[in-house]
N, C-alpha and C positions, 0 to 999 in steps of 0.2 A: 208634568207641571213646570211651567217656566218660572224663573225667579220673580217676575212681576206679579204673578198670581199668588206667590207665597207671601209677599210683603204688603198685600192690600187687604182692606176690610170689606165685608159684604155690603155694608151700608154706603160705601163711597160710590159716587156716580163716575161715569167715564171722564167727564170734564175735570173732576177733582183728582182722578188718578193721573191724568196728564200733567197736572200741576205738581203732584207729589213725586212722580217718577219721570225722569226725562232721559233721552238718549245720552246726555252727558254723564249721568250717573252710571249707565250701562258701560260707557267707555272707560270711566274711572275704575269700575269693578274689573274690567278685562285687563287693563294695562298697568295698574298699580299693584306691586307686590305687598305682602303682609308687612315686610320691614318698612316699606314706604308709608303704609297706613299708620304703623306704630310711631314712626318719626313725625308724621303730621300730627298725630294726637298729642304726643309729648310737647311739640312746639306750641300747639294751641293752649295746652295747660300752662306751660311756662309763660306765655303771654298774658293769659287771663287771670292767673293767680295774683300777681302783684296789682293788677288793675282792681280786682275785687277787694283786695286787702287795703287799698288806699282810697279808691273812689267811693265805694259804698259807705264806709264810715264818715267820709267827708260830707256826702249827701245827707246822711242821717243827722250829722251834727248841724248842718245848715237848716234842716227842716224842723228839728225839735227845738221848741223855745227854751230859753234859760230857766224859766219858772218850772217847767216840767223836769228839767235836769236837776234843779235844786231839790225838788220834792223827792225824786228818785234817789238822790244821794243821801237824804235824811233817813230813808227806809232801811 
């Protein structure tokens, strides 16, 4: 069984499989070591964590009206 067959579902069509899995992913799997994958994952987490801690609350603060905030503070 090849790696492509292991990572696919039975309900997916061949066109969907081509979009989900590409030769670039195969090349990354062959050429990147585990240490490189870990370094990439840590980098992504270090970049996304502050963004989510700053941007998400700012968006929620902008979307929730002051009236709702006042009512929730009274509870």
